[in-house]
C-alpha positions in Angstrom: 50.7 123.4 -69.0 47.4 124.4 -67.4 46.2 127.9 -67.7 47.1 130.4 -65.0 43.4 130.8 -64.1 43.1 127.0 -63.6 46.2 126.9 -61.5 45.0 129.8 -59.4 41.7 127.9 -58.8 43.7 124.8 -57.7 45.8 126.9 -55.3 42.6 128.5 -53.9 41.2 125.0 -53.3 44.4 123.9 -51.6 44.3 127.0 -49.4 40.8 126.0 -48.3 42.0 122.5 -47.5 44.8 123.9 -45.4 42.4 126.1 -43.5 40.2 123.2 -42.8 43.1 121.1 -41.7 44.3 123.9 -39.4 40.9 123.9 -37.7 41.1 120.1 -37.2 44.6 120.4 -35.8 43.3 123.0 -33.3 40.4 120.9 -32.2 42.5 117.8 -31.6 45.3 119.7 -29.9 42.8 121.5 -27.6 41.4 118.2 -26.4 44.9 116.5 -26.4 46.5 119.2 -24.2 43.7 119.1 -21.8 44.0 115.4 -21.3 47.8 115.5 -21.3 47.8 118.3 -18.7 45.5 116.3 -16.3 47.6 113.2 -16.7 50.9 115.1 -16.3 49.7 116.7 -13.1 48.8 113.3 -11.6 51.9 111.5 -12.9 54.3 114.2 -11.5 52.9 113.5 -8.0 53.1 109.7 -8.5 56.7 110.0 -9.7 57.7 112.2 -6.7 55.9 109.8 -4.4 58.1 106.9 -5.6 61.3 108.9 -5.3 60.4 109.8 -1.7 59.0 106.5 -0.5 60.9 103.9 -2.6 64.2 105.3 -3.5 64.9 107.8 -0.7 62.6 106.7 2.1 65.2 107.3 4.8 65.8 110.9 3.7 62.0 111.5 3.6 61.5 110.0 7.0 64.2 112.3 8.4 62.0 115.3 7.5 59.7 116.7 10.1 55.9 116.6 9.4 56.0 120.3 8.6 58.8 119.8 6.1 57.1 116.8 4.5 53.9 118.9 4.1 55.9 121.8 2.7 57.5 119.5 0.1 54.2 118.0 -0.9 52.6 121.5 -1.2 55.5 122.5 -3.5 55.0 119.4 -5.6 51.3 120.1 -5.9 52.0 123.7 -7.1 54.5 122.5 -9.7 52.0 119.9 -10.9 49.2 122.5 -11.3 51.6 124.9 -13.0 52.6 122.2 -15.5 48.9 121.5 -16.3 48.3 125.2 -16.9 51.5 125.6 -19.0 50.5 122.7 -21.2 47.1 124.1 -21.9 48.8 127.4 -22.7 50.7 125.7 -25.5 47.4 125.8 -27.5 47.8 129.5 -28.0 51.0 130.3 -29.9 52.1 134.0 -29.8 51.3 136.2 -32.8 54.4 136.8 -34.9 55.7 140.4 -35.1 55.6 140.4 -38.9 52.9 139.1 -41.2 50.5 138.0 -38.5 48.0 135.4 -39.6 44.2 135.7 -39.1 42.7 133.8 -36.2 41.4 130.3 -36.8 38.4 129.3 -34.7 38.8 126.0 -32.9 36.0 124.3 -31.0 36.8 121.6 -28.5 34.4 119.0 -27.1 34.0 121.1 -23.9 33.6 124.6 -25.4 34.9 127.2 -27.8 38.6 128.1 -28.1 40.1 130.6 -30.5 43.7 130.0 -31.5 45.9 132.1 -33.7 48.3 130.4 -36.0 51.8 131.7 -35.5 54.7 130.8 -37.7 57.3 133.6 -37.4 59.3 134.9 -40.4 58.4 131.9 -42.5 55.0 133.4 -43.0 56.4 136.5 -44.7 58.3 134.5 -47.3 55.7 131.8 -47.8 52.8 134.1 -48.5 54.1 137.0 -50.6 51.1 136.9 -52.9 48.4 136.1 -50.3 49.5 137.2 -46.9 46.1 136.5 -45.4 46.3 132.8 -46.4 47.7 130.0 -44.2 50.1 128.0 -46.2 51.2 124.4 -45.5 54.6 125.7 -44.5 52.9 128.1 -41.9 50.9 125.2 -40.4 53.9 122.9 -40.3 56.0 125.5 -38.6 53.2 126.1 -36.0 52.8 122.3 -35.4 56.5 121.8 -34.9 56.8 124.8 -32.5 53.9 123.5 -30.5 55.4 120.0 -30.2 58.7 121.5 -29.1 56.8 123.6 -26.5 55.2 120.5 -25.0 58.6 118.7 -24.6 60.1 121.9 -23.1 57.4 122.1 -20.4 58.0 118.5 -19.4 61.7 119.0 -19.2 61.4 122.3 -17.3 59.1 120.9 -14.6 61.2 117.7 -14.3 64.2 119.9 -13.5 62.2 122.1 -11.1 60.8 119.0 -9.3 64.3 117.5 -8.9 65.6 120.8 -7.7 62.8 121.0 -5.1 63.6 117.4 -3.9 67.2 118.3 -3.6 66.4 121.4 -1.6 64.3 119.2 0.7 67.4 117.0 1.2 65.8 114.1 -0.6 68.1 114.0 -3.6 71.9 114.1 -3.0 73.2 117.6 -2.1 76.5 116.8 -3.9 74.8 116.8 -7.3 75.4 120.1 -9.2 72.3 121.9 -10.5 73.7 121.6 -14.1 73.6 117.8 -13.8 70.0 118.0 -12.6 69.2 120.1 -15.6 70.9 117.7 -18.0 69.0 114.8 -16.3 65.7 116.4 -17.2 66.7 116.4 -20.9 68.4 113.1 -21.2 67.0 110.6 -23.7 65.4 107.4 -22.4 67.9 105.2 -24.1 70.7 106.8 -22.2 69.4 106.0 -18.7 68.2 103.0 -16.7 64.5 103.3 -15.8 62.2 100.9 -14.0 59.1 103.0 -13.5 57.3 105.5 -15.7 58.5 109.1 -15.6 61.6 108.2 -13.4 65.2 107.7 -14.4 68.2 106.2 -12.7 71.5 107.8 -13.6 74.9 106.5 -12.5 77.4 109.4 -12.3 81.2 108.8 -11.9 83.3 111.2 -10.0 80.8 111.9 -7.2 80.9 109.6 -4.2 77.7 108.1 -2.7 77.7 108.0 1.1 76.7 104.3 1.1 79.5 103.5 -1.4 82.1 105.4 0.7 81.3 103.4 3.8 81.3 100.1 2.0 84.7 100.8 0.3 86.2 101.7 3.6 85.1 98.5 5.2 86.4 96.4 2.3 89.6 98.4 2.0 89.1 99.1 -1.7 90.0 102.1 -3.8 87.2 102.4 -6.3 86.1 105.1 -8.7 83.6 107.4 -6.9 80.1 106.6 -8.1 76.8 108.2 -7.3 73.5 106.6 -8.4 70.6 108.9 -8.5 66.9 108.3 -9.1 65.0 111.4 -10.2 61.8 112.6 -11.9 61.9 112.6 -15.6 58.5 113.2 -17.3 58.3 111.5 -20.7 55.6 112.2 -23.3 55.4 108.5 -24.2 54.8 107.5 -20.5 52.1 110.2 -20.1 50.3 109.2 -23.2 50.5 105.5 -22.2 48.8 106.4 -18.9 45.9 108.0 -20.7 44.3 106.0 -23.6 42.2 109.0 -24.7 45.5 111.1 -25.1 46.9 108.2 -27.1 43.9 108.2 -29.4 44.4 112.0 -29.9 48.1 111.4 -30.7 47.0 109.0 -33.4 44.7 111.6 -34.8 47.6 114.1 -34.8 49.8 111.7 -36.7 47.1 111.3 -39.3 46.7 115.1 -39.6 50.4 115.5 -40.0 50.4 112.9 -42.8 47.6 114.9 -44.5 49.6 118.1 -44.1 52.7 116.6 -45.8 50.5 115.6 -48.7 49.0 119.0 -49.0 52.5 120.5 -48.7 53.7 118.5 -51.7 50.6 119.5 -53.8 50.9 123.1 -52.8 54.6 123.3 -53.7 53.9 121.6 -57.1 51.1 124.1 -57.9 53.2 127.1 -56.9 55.9 125.8 -59.3 53.4 125.4 -62.0 52.1 128.9 -61.4 55.6 130.4 -61.5 56.4 128.6 -64.8 53.1 129.7 -66.3 53.6 133.3 -65.3 57.2 133.2 -66.8 55.9 131.7 -70.1 53.2 134.4 -70.2 55.8 137.1 -69.5 58.0 135.7 -72.3 55.2 135.8 -74.8 54.1 139.3 -73.8 57.6 140.7 -74.1 58.6 138.9 -77.3 59.0 141.0 -80.4 59.3 139.3 -83.8 62.1 140.4 -86.1 
């Protein structure tokens, strides 16, 4: 077993490596979220355009010019809000307990200071060195940031579909709860032909076109409503922007490095605990 001093040196080196990795994460995320925000703003408008002109063209033409412009203005506001919200994901809130020191991050277009936030995990992970960023802290921050990105895409998808419904583009019969579920549904569960759109078939709600057809044919069929709605997907957005895809690849590589550092860090912490226990045993042992 290595000496406690040597183990402490190894842990200090790992702490430095984690700090360096955190800075790299910040740099890449800053650039990535800027690119993703620009693409998401554009793709939201494109998706809404297809809903209004391809899937529900009759409903869109039924609107007055003023109503069309009001709808378009609302869509633009949602798109810009999404861009701002995605950029805001690069600044996690400071936890109430055991706050971590700020980590300076510099993007290609200027300086940005981020603060690594990890919640209660920070307090338990860094009892000996509360001012150090552990792999667990960084992993928690990374996971929370990724969840925040997905949440923003789901949230604006729901808001966009709600706006389209209020403008009488999407069916009025559709409950808001279903619109919300549609914004969170997995790609494999829906039929989709275009990026950032989904087609959902819902039983139990009658489509006006289906009603008329069934009456003409004299059939009694299960009520079915087919809906095409906006559903922003991270994979579609990254595919539309090669630079964002390149940054995603960098993030995967950094995540792999973080996992390796995490394993090394845990091993050294175990070695340190064992070495301290052995030293304590020897110090307290009294010969007969």
